[in-house]
Each structure stands twice: as structure tokens, then as C-alpha cells.
LUMRODO-805432 format. One line per field, with one value per residue (C-alpha): chain; x, y, z; residue number from 1. Coordinates in nm, 3 decimals, padded with zeros to 5 digits. Layout:
// LUMRODO-805432
ch	(A,...)
u	(X,...)
v	(Y,...)
w	(Z,...)
i	(NUM,...)
***
This chain:
// LUMRODO-805432
ch	(A,A,A,A,A,A,A,A,A,A,A,A,A,A,A,A,A,A,A,A,A,A,A,A,A,A,A,A,A,A,A,A,A,A,A,A,A,A,A,A,A,A,A,A,A,A,A,A,A,A,A,A,A,A,A,A,A,A,A,A,A,A,A,A,A,A,A,A,A,A,A,A,A,A,A,A,A,A,A,A,A,A,A,A,A,A,A,A,A,A,A,A,A,A,A,A,A,A,A,A,A,A,A,A,A,A,A,A,A,A,A,A,A,A,A,A,A)
u	(12.993,13.191,13.270,13.562,13.606,13.935,13.993,14.247,14.535,14.721,15.043,15.250,15.599,15.844,15.801,15.433,15.122,14.818,14.519,14.363,14.014,13.848,13.468,13.331,12.979,12.787,12.859,13.084,12.998,13.208,13.524,13.805,14.060,14.120,14.439,14.626,14.866,15.057,15.210,15.475,15.557,15.760,15.717,15.483,15.199,15.310,15.152,15.152,14.931,14.647,14.395,14.195,13.839,13.995,14.161,14.509,14.736,15.047,15.276,15.546,15.887,15.924,15.631,15.643,15.643,15.527,15.188,14.886,14.596,14.262,13.890,13.586,13.334,13.112,13.411,13.293,13.572,13.949,14.189,14.569,14.738,15.069,15.318,15.682,15.624,15.919,15.966,15.981,15.615,15.500,15.263,14.893,14.742,14.480,14.234,14.185,13.925,14.024,13.708,13.593,13.716,13.537,13.488,13.704,13.903,13.782,13.994,13.935,14.030,14.323,14.420,14.747,14.988,15.277,15.556,15.777,16.121)
v	(04.989,04.664,04.482,04.248,03.988,03.796,03.468,03.190,03.362,03.197,03.060,02.823,02.688,02.788,02.561,02.520,02.637,02.845,02.951,03.294,03.365,03.701,03.719,04.017,04.152,04.453,04.620,04.352,04.449,04.763,04.568,04.577,04.362,04.212,04.141,04.075,04.310,04.273,04.493,04.398,04.597,04.908,04.858,04.995,04.797,04.611,04.424,04.044,03.936,04.067,03.899,04.081,04.029,03.801,03.599,03.721,03.702,03.892,03.852,04.025,03.878,03.778,03.533,03.416,03.047,03.010,03.183,03.134,03.379,03.246,03.316,03.094,03.055,03.335,03.566,03.672,03.501,03.534,03.298,03.315,02.979,03.028,02.754,02.721,03.000,03.192,03.404,03.706,03.640,03.732,04.022,04.125,04.041,04.262,04.196,04.471,04.552,04.790,04.965,05.149,05.493,05.732,05.479,05.433,05.107,04.867,04.704,04.424,04.445,04.218,03.876,03.801,03.550,03.445,03.219,03.079,02.925)
w	(25.710,25.753,26.067,26.103,26.365,26.410,26.576,26.607,26.779,27.064,27.193,26.975,26.976,26.705,26.401,26.477,26.291,26.358,26.135,26.177,26.066,25.983,25.947,25.758,25.785,25.665,25.329,25.202,24.848,24.886,24.980,24.715,24.899,25.232,25.419,25.732,25.907,26.226,26.494,26.742,27.045,26.963,26.592,26.324,26.179,25.875,25.585,25.611,25.323,25.105,24.875,24.595,24.461,24.209,24.478,24.381,24.685,24.776,25.072,25.262,25.197,25.553,25.542,25.180,25.156,25.513,25.519,25.300,25.266,25.128,25.131,25.162,24.879,24.995,25.031,25.370,25.567,25.508,25.648,25.722,25.752,25.937,25.919,26.035,26.279,26.411,26.722,26.492,26.404,26.747,26.712,26.726,26.388,26.242,25.973,25.719,25.453,25.172,25.075,24.754,24.702,24.934,25.207,25.520,25.548,25.822,26.083,26.330,26.696,26.655,26.777,26.961,26.824,27.052,26.923,27.194,27.147)
i	(1,2,3,4,5,6,7,8,9,10,11,12,13,14,15,16,17,18,19,20,21,22,23,24,25,26,27,28,29,30,31,32,33,34,35,36,37,38,39,40,41,42,43,44,45,46,47,48,49,50,51,52,53,54,55,56,57,58,59,60,61,62,63,64,65,66,67,68,69,70,71,72,73,74,75,76,77,78,79,80,81,82,83,84,85,86,87,88,89,90,91,92,93,94,95,96,97,98,99,100,101,102,103,104,105,106,107,108,109,110,111,112,113,114,115,116,117)
***
């Protein structure tokens, strides 16, 4: 089992920055990739960014060039640096761990990011 705890959400003005953190614990050796998803009211949860075991990142087109996903040296914490924030970025952001085949993916409880104009 893997547990994920997000932090770093809050209220920020458009054009500002926030950094989200996701701390993983438990069976971290069974994690294939980690990422960030977000869900705005009335919308489906969508991919924001992912990072693999080899530290290869990928991003949704809507955040490319503005957001950066990274991991610490122990690979137990994943970060999402969010710059040039827009009102459209307002959502609950969820940390995700993609597990080995046969194991259920893990999700954090979410952290709210609100971007005001």
C-alpha cells in the first residue's frame, strides 16, 4: 500500500506562483510513475503532469511551459512548481501514484488551488 499526502495549495493572484508537494510512504518500490491531476467544479479530473522512474516528465498542453514536475533524491516526494498561474488553473489538485500491474493506483486527498484575478 502507498499513502500520498499533498500540501502547498492556497490562494494566489493571477500571474503568481505556488509549489505543491506530495509525500509518498509505504510500498514505494511498487510505484511506476507519479503525477498530478486536477479537478475543477463541474469538470472531470484531468492530467496535469507525470514523471516516471527515470525522471522523464510529460505535461498537459494547458500547463506546458508554466508548470514543472520533479522529484527529490529519495524519490519519495514529488513537486509541482506552478508559475504564471491563470484563473483556469483553479481546481483541486490530486497526487497520483501509478502502481505495478495488479496493484491499485493511489490517490491523495487533494489540495485546493484558487487563482484570483
